C-alpha positions as MATLAB code, in Angstrom:
seq = 'MINFLDLKKQYYEIKDDIDNALHEVISQSDFIGGKHVAKFEKEFSKYQESKYAIGVGNGTDALEIAIEALNLPKGSEIVVPANSFIASAEAVTRSGHKVVFCDCDPYNYTISIPSLKSKITQFTRAIVVVHMYGHPCNMDEVLSISRRRNLRIIEDCAQAHGAMYKGKKVGSIGDIGAFSFYPGKNLGAYGDGGAIVTNNEVLAKKCRMISNHGRSEKYNHEFEGRNSRLDGIQAAILSVKLKHLDEWTDRRVKAANFYFENLEGVQGLVLPMRETWARHVYHLFVVRVKNRDKLQKILEKKGISTGVHYPVSLPRLKAYEYLGQAGENFSADNIANELLSLPMGEHLEECDLESVVKVLKEV';
ca = [
     182.915  162.584  141.973;
     184.877  161.138  144.899;
     188.372  160.419  143.636;
     190.351  157.413  144.788;
     193.381  159.724  144.788;
     193.669  163.439  143.970;
     197.210  164.553  143.172;
     196.028  167.764  141.524;
     194.359  168.897  144.752;
     197.520  167.994  146.657;
     199.607  170.088  144.260;
     197.439  173.182  144.662;
     197.773  172.876  148.441;
     201.563  173.334  148.192;
     201.775  175.000  144.771;
     203.990  177.970  145.669;
     206.621  175.831  147.397;
     206.660  173.298  144.556;
     206.940  175.984  141.892;
     209.781  177.685  143.756;
     211.632  174.373  144.135;
     211.307  173.617  140.426;
     212.498  177.109  139.498;
     215.548  176.745  141.736;
     216.602  173.404  140.220;
     216.122  174.602  136.651;
     217.823  177.963  137.171;
     220.841  176.198  138.694;
     220.842  173.343  136.122;
     221.108  170.991  139.089;
     219.560  168.034  137.287;
     221.631  164.942  138.156;
     223.091  164.556  141.621;
     223.882  167.866  143.265;
     222.695  169.599  146.397;
     218.975  168.881  146.040;
     219.528  165.127  145.973;
     221.999  165.301  148.860;
     219.569  167.450  150.838;
     216.650  165.084  150.338;
     218.734  162.004  151.159;
     219.759  163.617  154.444;
     216.177  164.630  155.246;
     214.713  161.253  154.337;
     217.278  159.260  156.325;
     216.481  161.415  159.357;
     212.730  161.027  158.841;
     212.988  157.247  158.476;
     215.407  157.009  161.408;
     218.140  155.375  159.339;
     221.807  156.282  159.122;
     221.906  156.229  155.329;
     219.549  156.944  152.440;
     220.449  156.543  148.755;
     218.181  158.033  146.113;
     217.608  155.817  143.061;
     215.546  155.821  139.883;
     212.458  153.972  141.157;
     211.187  151.539  143.780;
     211.889  148.424  141.722;
     215.503  149.489  141.256;
     215.694  150.107  144.994;
     214.723  146.476  145.647;
     217.078  145.066  142.994;
     220.032  147.131  144.152;
     219.348  146.255  147.785;
     219.320  142.546  146.959;
     222.466  142.808  144.842;
     224.291  144.661  147.627;
     223.673  141.752  150.016;
     225.962  139.627  147.809;
     223.967  136.421  148.265;
     225.109  133.224  146.519;
     223.676  133.039  143.003;
     220.451  131.091  142.846;
     219.598  131.655  146.494;
     215.986  131.211  147.554;
     214.295  134.391  148.758;
     210.841  134.190  150.331;
     208.256  136.760  149.184;
     204.601  137.139  150.290;
     201.997  136.130  147.702;
     199.898  139.300  148.009;
     201.990  142.161  146.671;
     202.859  144.061  143.505;
     205.048  142.061  141.122;
     208.108  144.236  141.834;
     208.531  142.486  145.204;
     209.170  139.186  143.380;
     210.516  140.533  140.099;
     213.492  142.060  141.890;
     214.445  138.632  143.243;
     214.526  136.796  139.931;
     216.107  139.670  138.031;
     218.906  139.613  140.613;
     219.660  135.980  139.743;
     217.832  134.317  142.620;
     214.795  132.077  143.063;
     211.574  133.484  144.464;
     209.585  131.267  146.848;
     206.112  132.497  147.705;
     204.585  132.295  151.173;
     201.105  133.324  152.248;
     199.798  136.611  153.649;
     197.805  137.125  156.817;
     194.105  137.212  155.800;
     193.311  140.146  158.118;
     196.228  142.592  158.154;
     197.528  141.337  154.762;
     201.226  141.375  155.697;
     203.476  138.303  155.583;
     202.093  135.187  157.323;
     204.610  134.043  159.926;
     203.488  130.355  159.964;
     203.608  130.217  156.167;
     206.998  131.941  156.104;
     208.408  129.326  158.488;
     207.092  126.509  156.301;
     208.837  127.865  153.185;
     212.365  128.119  154.577;
     214.783  125.488  153.302;
     218.533  124.914  153.376;
     218.762  127.122  150.275;
     216.886  130.125  151.725;
     219.107  133.145  152.182;
     216.743  136.100  152.558;
     213.184  137.279  153.204;
     211.381  140.151  151.511;
     208.855  141.555  153.977;
     206.254  143.869  152.446;
     204.691  146.434  154.748;
     201.447  145.979  152.866;
     198.982  148.815  152.362;
     200.961  150.820  154.956;
     200.687  148.273  157.799;
     204.039  147.104  159.263;
     204.883  143.407  159.356;
     205.451  141.572  162.641;
     209.151  142.332  162.656;
     209.974  140.671  165.995;
     208.879  137.327  164.559;
     210.719  137.939  161.290;
     213.894  138.966  163.120;
     213.698  135.879  165.332;
     213.447  133.637  162.269;
     216.290  135.426  160.504;
     218.619  135.083  163.499;
     217.938  131.368  163.901;
     218.441  130.662  160.198;
     221.035  133.352  159.397;
     218.811  135.050  156.819;
     218.951  138.609  155.490;
     215.854  140.831  155.642;
     214.852  143.176  152.849;
     211.993  145.522  153.792;
     209.726  146.512  150.903;
     208.422  149.858  152.143;
     206.895  151.060  148.866;
     203.526  151.585  150.592;
     204.758  152.441  154.075;
     206.478  155.840  154.263;
     206.521  156.757  157.952;
     204.905  153.520  159.153;
     206.116  152.325  162.553;
     206.550  148.956  164.231;
     206.486  149.274  168.016;
     207.576  152.904  167.768;
     210.339  152.321  165.212;
     210.159  153.444  161.610;
     210.135  150.665  159.026;
     213.003  150.316  156.565;
     215.954  150.000  158.917;
     214.620  147.294  161.214;
     215.940  144.613  158.875;
     219.196  144.729  156.934;
     218.009  147.103  154.238;
     214.828  148.833  153.075;
     213.468  149.944  149.706;
     211.045  152.804  149.049;
     209.144  153.916  145.975;
     208.253  157.530  145.223;
     205.812  156.683  142.439;
     203.397  159.655  142.234;
     200.516  157.831  143.941;
     202.514  156.875  147.049;
     202.027  158.623  150.400;
     205.259  160.431  149.558;
     205.239  160.648  145.780;
     207.380  162.431  143.201;
     206.167  163.895  139.900;
     207.629  160.947  138.049;
     209.533  157.826  139.050;
     211.864  157.803  142.023;
     212.993  155.572  144.865;
     215.333  155.264  147.824;
     217.266  152.652  149.782;
     217.758  153.016  153.545;
     220.033  151.104  155.883;
     222.077  151.449  159.063;
     224.927  149.450  157.541;
     227.732  151.628  156.157;
     229.122  148.878  153.923;
     225.707  148.190  152.370;
     225.064  151.902  151.902;
     228.347  152.396  150.044;
     227.742  149.307  147.889;
     224.213  150.454  146.965;
     225.418  153.922  146.018;
     228.129  152.457  143.804;
     225.785  149.945  142.141;
     223.321  152.719  141.328;
     226.075  154.887  139.819;
     227.887  152.577  137.383;
     229.965  150.833  140.055;
     231.875  153.925  141.052;
     232.299  156.176  144.063;
     234.051  158.909  142.078;
     233.983  159.951  138.425;
     235.500  157.401  136.023;
     236.819  155.203  138.839;
     234.611  152.165  138.146;
     235.409  149.382  140.589;
     232.807  147.012  139.126;
     229.958  147.026  136.630;
     226.937  148.755  138.101;
     223.889  150.411  136.586;
     222.420  153.855  136.060;
     219.682  154.423  138.641;
     219.782  157.861  140.189;
     217.171  160.114  141.746;
     217.233  163.339  139.733;
     217.389  166.865  141.137;
     213.861  167.890  140.186;
     212.267  164.888  141.878;
     214.474  165.327  144.949;
     213.463  168.975  145.300;
     209.776  168.067  144.978;
     210.153  165.302  147.552;
     211.856  167.673  150.001;
     208.851  169.991  149.807;
     206.374  167.140  150.222;
     208.277  165.500  153.084;
     207.514  168.529  155.282;
     203.802  167.789  154.899;
     203.924  163.987  155.128;
     203.066  163.645  158.820;
     200.103  165.990  158.475;
     198.882  164.091  155.400;
     199.323  160.801  157.245;
     197.250  162.126  160.142;
     194.482  162.929  157.674;
     194.682  159.414  156.256;
     194.439  157.928  159.746;
     191.454  160.187  160.495;
     189.747  158.973  157.313;
     190.506  155.353  158.225;
     189.066  155.877  161.708;
     185.899  157.269  160.138;
     185.575  154.124  158.034;
     186.142  151.910  161.090;
     183.620  153.791  163.216;
     180.900  153.876  160.567;
     181.371  150.532  158.792;
     181.854  148.304  161.819;
     179.185  145.600  161.782;
     178.018  146.205  158.221;
     176.904  142.815  156.987;
     179.111  141.230  154.332;
     181.958  143.707  154.798;
     185.300  142.618  156.320;
     187.350  145.547  157.611;
     191.165  145.386  157.781;
     192.868  144.599  161.077;
     195.088  147.197  162.700;
     197.520  145.631  165.161;
     198.024  147.481  168.455;
     201.783  147.749  167.834;
     201.396  149.291  164.386;
     201.380  152.833  163.149;
     199.423  152.128  159.976;
     199.881  154.940  157.431;
     196.993  153.795  155.204;
     198.466  153.968  151.767;
     195.339  151.948  151.032;
     192.188  151.136  152.996;
     191.303  147.632  151.837;
     188.077  145.845  152.709;
     186.802  142.439  151.643;
     183.374  141.773  150.225;
     181.640  139.058  148.221;
     180.536  140.071  144.709;
     183.333  142.637  144.722;
     183.077  143.438  141.016;
     179.346  144.125  141.262;
     179.844  146.440  144.236;
     182.650  148.254  142.464;
     180.380  148.976  139.498;
     177.640  150.283  141.800;
     180.124  152.596  143.518;
     181.400  153.784  140.144;
     177.860  154.669  139.044;
     177.489  156.666  142.264;
     180.651  158.612  141.417;
     182.907  156.806  143.883;
     186.267  155.651  142.511;
     187.834  152.482  143.988;
     190.725  150.123  143.258;
     191.729  146.470  143.583;
     195.071  145.571  145.201;
     195.590  142.940  143.958;
     193.186  140.973  141.735;
     195.588  138.043  141.221;
     198.072  136.675  143.742;
     201.678  136.557  142.565;
     201.919  132.721  142.377;
     198.982  132.674  139.945;
     200.444  135.186  137.505;
     201.533  133.775  134.157;
     204.997  135.143  134.895;
     205.380  132.606  137.723;
     203.745  129.523  136.233;
     207.166  127.879  136.069;
     207.414  127.841  139.878;
     204.463  125.485  140.214;
     203.004  127.251  143.264;
     199.704  128.249  141.658;
     197.964  125.206  143.087;
     198.906  125.870  146.704;
     196.091  126.770  149.078;
     197.034  130.351  149.934;
     194.720  132.779  151.716;
     195.991  135.286  149.179;
     194.194  133.301  146.447;
     190.992  132.922  148.457;
     190.667  136.650  149.126;
     191.884  138.010  145.778;
     188.337  138.171  144.383;
     187.089  139.999  147.491;
     189.647  142.771  147.971;
     188.402  146.315  147.375;
     190.359  149.506  148.041;
     188.148  152.395  149.147;
     189.031  156.051  148.470;
     191.914  157.013  150.746;
     194.077  160.096  150.978;
     194.527  163.514  152.491;
     192.182  164.929  149.825;
     189.068  163.396  151.396;
     186.607  165.629  153.225;
     184.174  164.288  155.819;
     181.309  164.689  153.339;
     183.192  162.430  150.901;
     183.621  159.762  153.564;
     179.961  160.050  154.542;
     178.949  159.456  150.925;
     181.125  156.342  150.646;
     179.744  154.946  153.903;
     176.159  155.722  152.908;
     176.419  153.813  149.630;
     178.149  150.829  151.251;
     175.468  150.596  153.928;
     172.702  150.804  151.334;
     174.248  148.049  149.235;
];
């Protein structure tokens, strides 16, 4: 069996360090806040090349808190790409704003710049850019648009830990960035977790207060906030894993290169584009193919696990029927039935990759 993801194998690779970290947190009863959270926040901000990092409960909370901290006028329009997980849009509406969907690029799957430009109105106040599948967005273009129109930029980095745009880590290129540490991410906890990064001191302080009941010190609540904190156990686990992230990313890139080298020119298979300015961290390796569902079943019978990210574009979800964008001609809709995520991760051996390639070529 070739697993799509193998977190058990990853655990056994670093078992002693993980077990020691867990023992330390439990023996010190350092469960909420404390030195392990502070340590990880410092390490993660340094790794992501941002001045500030705030640990929160999960990636969705990270997005919501980031948007709330920007203090946009209620009911502002925020543009979100159509091909993403629902959290990218959900955070907008749950923060009291209106989501407006734009298209994705049909080859690198990040936000489409022409479509983004067409969706900006006098009511637009922000853009959510999603560094999709681990590939950075074209941030120079996004920054140019934001400067001309005075828009804020929220970077959704849930799939892009360590990804780089022209040599700069994603997350702090815009105003504020949100990360998820869901277990299956490139940097994943053993439960839910998330983080917000920014270079703006005011935003960092506001996010930390929002996530901790609107306070900066115990019982001094300056406004109503929420309870969304990264706990000590998850922080300790993440600190251990962060030391291995670059090595694991290198293995992902090596696996991706194997796919590129051995699947190039295979009839009926569209490989993802990797822009020259991007350090793609390959959270997912997504190809396009006709009769996707049939191919997926064949691969499953051969013991090869795959995924689909995502089978329905956001505008066509029932949750967003009220927006009336389901009928727009988005590339995201045209490719949704073709997207197929191949096995990807540091767990893959060359023999695993050879097996995947062999089956794809045969089919």
